[in-house]
C-alpha positions in Angstrom: 4.8 18.4 -11.2 1.9 16.1 -10.4 4.2 13.2 -10.1 6.1 14.7 -7.1 3.8 17.5 -5.7 0.8 15.2 -5.3 2.8 13.0 -2.9 3.5 15.9 -0.6 1.1 16.3 2.4 2.3 19.4 4.2 1.4 22.9 2.8 4.9 24.1 3.7 6.5 21.3 1.5 4.1 22.1 -1.4 5.0 25.8 -1.2 8.8 24.9 -1.1 8.3 22.6 -4.1 6.4 25.3 -6.1 9.2 27.9 -5.3 11.9 25.4 -6.3 10.0 24.6 -9.5 9.6 28.3 -10.4 13.3 29.0 -9.7 14.5 26.2 -11.9 12.1 27.3 -14.7 13.4 30.8 -14.5 17.0 29.5 -14.9 16.2 27.4 -17.8 13.8 29.7 -19.6 15.3 33.2 -19.6 12.3 35.0 -21.1 9.6 33.1 -19.2 6.5 34.9 -18.2 6.0 34.1 -14.5 2.2 34.8 -14.6 1.8 32.3 -17.5 3.7 29.7 -15.5 1.4 30.2 -12.4 -1.8 30.2 -14.5 -4.7 28.3 -12.9 -5.9 26.3 -14.6 -3.0 25.5 -16.8 -5.1 23.6 -19.3 -5.2 23.7 -23.1 -8.0 22.2 -25.1 -9.7 22.4 -28.5 -12.8 24.0 -27.1 -11.3 26.8 -25.0 -12.9 29.4 -27.2 -16.3 27.5 -27.2 -17.9 24.6 -29.0 -17.6 24.8 -32.7 -14.2 26.6 -32.7 -11.6 23.8 -32.8 -8.6 25.8 -31.9 -6.1 24.5 -29.4 -5.9 27.3 -26.9 -5.3 27.9 -23.2 -8.4 27.9 -21.0 -9.1 31.3 -19.5 -10.6 30.0 -16.2 -12.5 27.2 -14.5 -15.8 29.0 -14.8 -15.7 29.5 -18.6 -14.5 25.9 -19.1 -17.2 24.4 -16.9 -19.9 26.6 -18.6 -18.7 25.3 -22.0 -18.8 21.7 -20.9 -22.2 22.0 -19.3 -23.5 23.6 -22.5 -22.1 20.7 -24.5 -23.6 18.2 -22.1 -27.0 19.8 -22.4 -26.8 19.7 -26.2 -25.8 16.0 -26.0 -28.7 15.2 -23.6 -31.2 16.8 -26.0 -30.3 14.4 -28.8 -29.3 11.3 -26.9 -30.1 9.5 -23.6 -29.6 11.8 -20.7 -26.3 11.6 -18.9 -26.3 13.2 -15.4 -22.7 14.1 -15.0 -21.1 16.1 -12.2 -18.3 18.2 -13.6 -15.9 18.8 -10.8 -12.3 20.0 -11.5 -10.7 16.6 -12.0 -13.4 15.4 -14.3 -13.1 18.5 -16.4 -9.3 18.0 -16.7 -9.9 14.4 -17.8 -12.4 15.5 -20.4 -9.8 17.9 -21.8 -7.2 15.2 -21.9 -9.5 12.8 -23.6 -10.5 15.5 -26.1 -6.9 16.2 -26.9 -6.2 12.6 -27.6 -9.3 12.2 -29.8 -8.5 15.4 -31.8 -4.9 14.4 -32.4 -4.0 12.5 -35.5 -3.2 8.9 -34.4 -3.9 10.0 -30.9 -3.5 7.5 -28.1 -3.5 7.4 -24.4 -0.4 5.4 -23.9 
């Protein structure tokens, strides 16, 4: 949806796109859980359950994901040179994507 929705500038158009996307998904997937489709954030990563539990799961919310990443950053900064990173939503999403690539066998970003 990011390919098309991000190009829309009017809230009305975005709402229309979201409704159209949901309607099509309901037609294609009969037993689809609508709440799972509307989940925010709709992110899966290997550290959704916390660091040290490498299970590929859905993230429960932005707060828990940000807390996990800040905790990992603190652990990194204790051992290595300090990185002062600001973890905003887009940065968090990119960290999750990069992690997925690195955790996948023969993973690549092509």
